N, C-alpha and C positions, 0 to 999 in steps of 0.2 A: 616742575612738576615731574619725574618722571611715568611715563606709561608704566599701568599693571604688566608683567609680562605673563604670557598668555603660553597657559603648556601642553606642554606637545601632544600631538593628537594619539591617539594609543591606535597597537597596530598590531597584530599577531606575523608572528615566520612562525610557519608549519614543521619548516623541517630545514635542518643546517645546511643542506645543498642547496635548498631554493635561492631564485634571482628575484624573485616577487615576495613582498607581503601585503597581508590584506589589512584594509583603514578595518579600524572599530569607528573611529570617529572623522569624518569626514578632511581632508589633509587639503587646506588652502595652499596656492601658490606660494612658494618663497617658505614654507614651514619645514623644518629638519626632523627626519627620522633616519634613526641609526647614522648618526652623521652625513643623510641626503640630503640635499634641499630639493624639494617635488618643484618641478619646470612647470608643472602645470596643477589645475584644481582634481584631484581623485576623491570620489562620493563615496559615502559611506557602503563598504562591503565589497570593493572593488580593489584594484592592484595598483600597485607603483613599484616598477622596478630600482632594485637595489644594485643593479650593476650593468656597464654595459650586457646587450645582447645582440648579437652580428645579424645580418640576416640571414632568415635560412636554420638559425639557433635555436633550441627548444629552448620553451618557457619553461621550468618548474615549480608546480607546487604540492604538496603533500611530497616531496621530494621525488615527484613523479611528472614525466612528460603532461602539459594539457592544451600543446602547438607550440605553432613554429610562429618568429618573427617573422612578421611579411614583409619590414622594413627597419634601418636601423635601430632602435632601443638604446637611449641613453641614462645611467641614472635618474630616476626623480621623476623620470616618464609616466603620465598614466599607461598603464598596460590593458589593453582594452579588443572589440573587432577590429577598431580601427590599423591595429597595427599586427594583430594575432593572425593566422592563420590555422588549416589546417591540413594536416596529408597522411597517406600511411605508413605508419612505422613498423617494426618487429617488434614484439613482443614476447617474453622466455615465456610459456606456461608451468614449466615447471613441475610439473601432475605429482600432486599429493606431497610433495615434500614438506612444507607443516601441518604433514597430517599429526592426530597426536590420540591418546585415549582418553575421553573426557573423564573427568570426577565428578560423578554425580550422584551427589546425597541420598543415603538412602530414605526409601518414604517416610520413614520414622521422624525424619529430620529435617524431610523438607515442607515448604513453606506451606499452608491451606488458602482456599475459601469456597467460597456457599456457595456451590453449583447446582442443577437440576443433571441427576443421574437417570440416564435411558437406559431401556429395557435390554439393548446390546452393548451397553457399557459405556458407550460416550456420556461426555458432560456437557450438558450446554449452561450459557452464562442469559442468558434468556429464553422465556418459553413462549413462543410468538404461535397464532395459525397464519400459513402464507396461501396465496392465493399466488396460484403460477397461471401462465397462459401458453399455450402453444404457439403462438400467432399472435402478432399484433391486431389481427381482426377483433378479438379476445379481448383487449385489453379492455376498453370503454366498458363491458360485462363485470368484467376482473370489480373494476374499482367502483362501479354500481353496489356489487355484494358487499365491499366493508364500509363501503359510505352508509348502508344499509344500516348493517351491524355495528357501526360505531354512533350511529344517530338513536339508535333503539335505547342504547342507556345500560343493554344486557353484559355488559362487559363488567360492569360494577359489583355483578353479583359472581365474578369469579377473578379474585386479587392475587391466585399465582399466576394469571397471563399476561405477558406482557404486550397484546395487540391483535388485533387482525389487519395482515398488512397485503397490498395489492402490488404482486410484484410482475411488474409486465416489462414485453420487452416489445425490440421493433422489429425484428424479423419473424422466420419460420414459417418463409411461403420463399415463390421463388426463387429457390437454392436446389443445390444440385444434393439430393435426397444420399448421392453414395459414396459424393464427398466430404475434405476435410472440416471446412463450416459446419453442416448438419452433423459430423460427429461431436466436437465442439459444443455449438450448442445441446445438443443430447447429453452431453456428460456434465456440461454448468447447469442445468435443468433436473437431473436426477442429484446434483450436490446439493441444490437449496433441498430439494425435497429433503433429505435426507444427512443435512445438517445440524447439529444437535442443539441449537439452539431453534429447535421448530416442532412443535410439538403435534401438527396436524396441518394437512396439505386440503387444498380445492384445487384441481388442473382443472381449465375451462379453454376451451375452442372453441374454432368456428364450423370445423368438418370437413371442409375439402383443401386442408391447407396442406401442402407439403411436409411440414411436420406433424407427421397423424401419432394421436395418444396412443391409440392402441399398441403400432409398433414400437411406439418408446419403453412401455410399460413390458411388454415382450422382452425388452432387452435386457432389462432388470430381472423379467423373473417377480415383478409385482402385479397382484391384486385387489382389487377394491375391499375395502376394510373399514371401521370404522372411523381410521384417522386420517385415512387415506381415499378420496371422492376424486372421479372426473367425470366430464359432461360437457356434451358440443352445443351450437347454439343451435345449430339446422336440425338434430336429432331431438334436442329437447323440444323443438318446436320457438322458437326465437329467444328475442332478450326479456321480455317482462318474465315466460317461463321459468329459462334459465337463470337471473338473477333468484326467485323465487327458489326453484329448487338448491341452488347455491349458499343460499342464507338458512334454508335445513339445514343444510350436510352442516356446516357450521356449528348451525345449535345444537345441534347430538354432539360436535364435538364439544362442544366449550367444555363440559363436564370431567370427560375423561383425559383433557388436557388441562383441567384444574388441578386434577389429584397428583400430579406430580408436585414435592414440595423440595427446596432449597435443603441440600446436605452437605456435612463439611468432606470435601472430597481436596487431594493431593494437586500441589501445582502442575504437577506430570500431568495432568490432563488438559493441561493449558493448551492452545496452541491459537501463537499472536503474529497476525497480519503483518506487516511493517509497508507501511508506505510513502511517500514525500511527493508534494506538491505546491504548486508557487513558490519555489525553495529561491533560495537569495545566496548570495557570498558568504553569510555565516551558516548555513545547513549543515556542510560540512564542518564546520570546528564545534558548532554547539550543540543541534539538538540530534542530529545523528548522530555524531561521535556518545552521545549521552544516551543512544536509544538503544546504542551496539550494546553499552555498560548493562543495559537492562537485556539485552539479548544474552550476554557473557553470565546473567545472575539466572533467569529463567531455566537456560540450558540446565545451568548448576543443579538449579532445581527438578530436572526431568522432564522440561516444558519443551517445545516446537516453536521455532521462529518462522515465519516465510519470509526472504527473500523475494522480489521480482520486479520486472520493468525490465526486462532485457537490453532495449534500446536505454537504458539508462545505466547499464551499469558496464557498457559500452566502453571501451579501453582502461577499465579496471577489472577484467573478467580472469588476469593475469595473476590477479589479487587473490581470487576464488580458487581457484585451478590451483592453486598449490597449499590451499586450504583443505582439498577433495579426500575424503575418505580413501578411496581405490582411484586410479588415474582412471576409471571407467569413468565416475563419476564425469572426472575433471573434462573429460573429454564430451563427455554428452552436453555438458554445458559450451562448449565452441561449438559442439555441432547447432546451437540451437543461433549461438552471436553469427557464426556464415549463416544460417537462415537466415536471418536478417539482413544482411547485406545482401544475400538475392533478392530476397523481396522487395525491397527497398528500391534498386537499380531495377526491377522490374515493374516498378510503379514509377520509375522516373523522380524519384527522390535520394534521399543522400542521410545516414546519419546525422550527419552535423544539424541538419532542422532542425530538432532537436537540442539545444535549449530554444523556450518559446520569448516573447521579447517581453515578457513579465521576468524571466528570471533570468533574462540580457542588463534590462534593468536594475536589478537587485547586485549584480556585480558577477555572474555566470558567463563566460565568453565563448567556451567551445561544450561537447557534449563531453568532450575528455574529463574536462576539470567537471563539469556535472557528475561526470558517472564516478568521478574518484571521492566524492562529498557522498554519493547516494547510496556506494557500496559499505560505507559504514555503521551506516543502521546495522548490518548485519554481524556487529562487533568483531568477535576474533575466534568463535571455536572452529570447531573443524567442520566442515562441508559435507551432511552426512547423506542427500539425496539430491536429485535432479527430477524435476516434476513438470511433464506438461501441462500447458491453461485447465486448469479444472480437474485437472489428476486428482484422486483419494490421494493425499498426504499420508502415507503409513510408515513413517521414519520420523524417530523420535531425533530430538536437537536440531540444528540449524540447518535447513535445506531452501533450496532456490524452486523457484516456478516461472517458466517461460511466459511472460506476457508482454503487453503493450506497456508505455509510458501512462497512456492516458489514464487516469489515475481511475475512476471509477470502473474501467474494464477492468482494469488488472488488481483491484480490491476484489470485484465480481470474482474471477476465478480462484480468490485465495478463498474467501468464502466457501465459492463450489468445494473448493479440495478441502475442507474441515474447519476454517479456523472459526473460532469459536470467542473470538477478543481482535481488536484493533490497536495499532498506535498511528499514529500521520501527524510528519513532523509540517510546517508548515514557515516561511520567511515571508512572502508576500503578501499572506492572509487566505487560504482557502478555506471557502463555507462548503464542508462536506461532511457526511453522516451516513452510517450504514447501515441496513436492518437486511437478517434479523439479529446481526453482530456488529455490537456497540465501537463507538469510534472514539478515541484520545487523542484530543490535538495538542500534540506540543508546539510552541510558537519557538525559533529561532532567534529573536532578539525582542529587549524588553518592551521597545517603542511599538511593534506591530502585538502584544500580548494587550497592552493597555489599548490601543487603539479597538481591537475587536475581542474585550472582554466577555462578551458573552458568547463566544465563541470556543475560545483556548482554554484548554484543562491546564496545561502547563507551563510556566515561563520558564525555557533555556538561555532566554538573555545574560541572565544572572553570570553565567559563565563566563562572560566577557570582565565580568568583577570580581571575578574570584571563587566563585562556586566552583567543587574541583568535575571531571566528568562523573568519578567513581562517586561520587555524594548524589548528584542528578540521577543518575543510573539507580541510584536505591528509590529516589523518588520517583521517580517511574514507576520501576516495580513495586512499587507498594501500591500507587496509582492503578496498575493491571487488574493486581488482588483484589481493589477495593469494587474498581467497576464491575470485574467479574462474578462478584461478589450481589450485584443487585447497586449499586450506587450509581445512580445515571450521568452520564458525560452531559460534556454540555449541548451536542450537536442532538444529542436525546432531548434535554429539556425544549429544544428549540424544533422539536417535528421532524428534523432531518429524516433520509432516509429510503420511503419508499421510490423515488425516484431515481434512484443511484443503480440499481440496480441493472447493468448495463454488460450484457452477455457480448463477449467477440464476436464479431462479424468479419469472417476470409472468404473472401472468392467473390467472384462475380454474383450482381443479382439480378436472374436472369428475368 
């Protein structure tokens, strides 16, 4: 009796010029792929060589360089850390070469969602009261305030309010108050206070910290109001008195914040933060390009999408500079890349320290490979603006914000910039949520979607089974509209988001 014939393992070739393919299924030694016999086992999501690659020659995936052979690689070899290295090579930025006039739909034809229209014209997708802290020393008091409100049950009387959230942070003192770190924290705190998903703010400090609340208020010309209150533990008279004062301030805000109601708004009022974390070999094949298709659709409807994580576009920045609206926009992005090269060198690091061990287990070998996949989240539209961390995003369309690659820090900058909804792709299974901005989780493969079904909102793994990128992009866009209208994401159901406020700390701790 003849043994059953095993089907050939599925693989993906991403560009005709590639000298590797990506395994959809594990490739066992001896299996034949594209006429090439595997010389070793290739795990799912990893790469197999399909032609000889001499030592020092480039490894090509996506039609781009992802590294160089550190030894001779034969057809059928597993291609990963053991035979791939990374070194500098020239990239042609070709500034603004592919910029084009965007075909934006008129407002009457744009998709809509149900949002909270604020007095300044911005639109929120959620309605929170936020308790911010000027320093880590006031973090516990901020949490006590939120716990007291939540324990009282008073929020049941205010159905239009999504919650009272303590957004605490670990800095605020022992920093150069005239330095870059202070300015970043100042922008971040103001960005959260004015995010359209926030209907009221209490800022609480200790009193003697470097990040002084009066100086912060003066910088933005803001005073105390019914929906904006500040206090310090030292001036108020200690922990118990400050908690009581904060609770009373919040109770006063509740009916005011609750008075706003959802109304129909055009999709042009959406600002979508783009994130990826726990990436794997499928990220750049399924979820990231599908999210990119959703971004293209959002931009067509007049909205804004923010790509970030500068260490994770390193090596792919030349694909973005070609799409820059102007040479100046492209050069601003390159200057950020150069800052990161200097920053890592000063700290005795290198850009290829990213990807993480988990990324590598999932099939990503170098930062160049990871970046090319990560950049796919940005779709194909013109890059209309480039912003520093936590700067207010005042451009429409596809934009870029300089942030670290660490997801909570990156997302914090995007939310501070004005993002009112967030999409997060993951292959290894990132457990992440965000407040005040709802996070939609996109699984890159069906296995992690099934295994972490309580965390994942959309399965992009079915792209490997034949679902088109365009079809999945439309599904994601529809989900963004639904969540923006009040549908709760999986991370919201789990209660994630309070602890994920992590401002970027730059500079020495004094």
